[in-house]
N, C-alpha and C positions, 0 to 999 in steps of 0.2 A: 491492363498494367498501365501505369502512369509513365507519360514520355519523359525525355530528358528536360525539356522546358519546364514541366510541372515539377519535375524532382528538384531543379535549379530554383525555382520560386519557394519550394518548401524549404530547403536548406537556407535562404534568404530569410524566410519568415521565422524559422528558427532562430537563426543568428540574432535578429532583430528584436524579438519578442519573448525567447525563451526565458531570460533572467527577469523580466519584469513579471512575467505571467507565473514563474516560481515563487516569487515573493509575494503575489497576489494570492496564490493557492496556498501557501503556507499560512498566510493571514485568514483565509476562509477555514481552514481546518484547525484553527487553534493551536498551531505550532507542531502539528502531528506530521511529521516528514515523510512517512511511509502514504498516508491518506494524500497529502499533497503531491507526491510523485505521482500517484494513480491519477489524481484530477488534471495534471499537467499532461500526462500521457494520453487519457482520454480526449482531452481538448485539442491536442496536435493530431491524434487520429483522426477526429472528426474534421480537422481543417484540411487534412490531406485526401479525405474521401470528398470534400466539397471544393470544387474547381473554382467557384465565384469567390471564396474567401481568399484563394491565393492570388486573385487578380486584383491588385491592389488600387486600380484605377477606379473600383466601384464603391468605395469607401474605405472606414479605418479597420483594417485587419486588427489592430490591437483591441478596439472597442468590441469587434465580435469574439475574439478568443478569451476577453474577460468576462463577456455575457455568458458564454459557453460554459467556462469554468466555473462561473457562480451557479449555475443551473446545475451541473454535476455534483458540485458540493451540496445543494440543497436536496438533490435526489439521493445523495448519500446519506445525509441527515434523516431523511423522511424513512429510508428503508432501516437505517440503523435503530431508530426508535421503534419501528414495527419488530424488530426482531429482538429487541432488548437485550442484546449480547453482552455479556460480562466478560471481560478476559482478566486474568490473574495469573501470577508467576508460580503458583503451585497447584497441583490437582485437588479436587475437592476431597474432605475427609470421608473415608469409607465408613458406612454405620457400622457400629458395634452391635453384634448379635448378643441381645440381652435375654433371650428368651421370652419377649413379650409377644411376639407373633404366634409363637408355638402356644403359649398360654392362651391367649383369646381363641384360636383355633379349637383348642380342647375344650373350652368353655362353650362354644358354639356347637360342637359335636355332643357335647353332654346334654345340653339344652335341647337339641334337636333330637337325640335318642329318648329324652324324656317325653317327648310326644308320640312316640311310638306305642304301638300295643305291647301289652307285657310279653306276650309270646314272641313277637318280633324282637323286642329288646333283649330278652335272654338267649335268643339263639345268635344274635350278632356279638352279645359279651362274651358266650361262650367260644365261638368260632375265631372271631376277629381280635379280641382283646386278651383273651385267657389261652389262646392258641389250640383248642380242642379240635381234633380232627371231627368230620361229619359223623363217623361210625362211635365216637366217643361221647359226642354231643346228644346223638340220638340215645345212646344207653343211659346219659345222665338225665335227660328229659323224658326217657320212658317212651318214645316215638319210633317210627320208623325213619331208617335214613332218608328217604325220599321226601319224608315231612320236614325234615331238617334243611334240606336242599331247598324245597318250595318255600318254607319261611324264609329262609335266608335271601332268596331272590327277592321276594315281595317286601322284605324288611330293608334290603339295600336300596330298592326303588322308592320306599317311603321315605327313607333317610335322604337321599338325594334331594327329592323334592322338598323336604323340610330344611336343607342347607341352601337349595337356590331361593327359598323365601326369606333367608337372612343374607344372601348376596354371596355366599361362600363360594359356591361353583356356578359354572353357567350350563 
């Protein structure tokens, strides 16, 4: 915690240099009052933490304050350019659902289904696209229910691999 003498020095430093520092920070931030306030606040905080600045006998406190303010502003520019943050007065437009994604997914699934064997493709079409139960699909195909289950299992695995190759699933 700072003692009373350092507190008095800080008040004197603020009274003597704050107005000039504010004007300089406003210039450094191209008139952005919020950023200028941040620069001044950070500069004075660093001065408060550094007792050598508070001691006026070791040199010009104003020169030190202006140098620190300039460095803070430059660091702000550098980090802002790295972030490339854009501010606006309204939220971005929401994308309109036009069915394009669904159409592309359907096309990719149809293409992947075309790569399956006919037996695998027909069991998937019956069970998943036409809504047949395992028993109904078995009757329609003339095979046992266990065969439909087995074909469905292997067909789904092959379909998943085909879709992964297209980047649709992970």
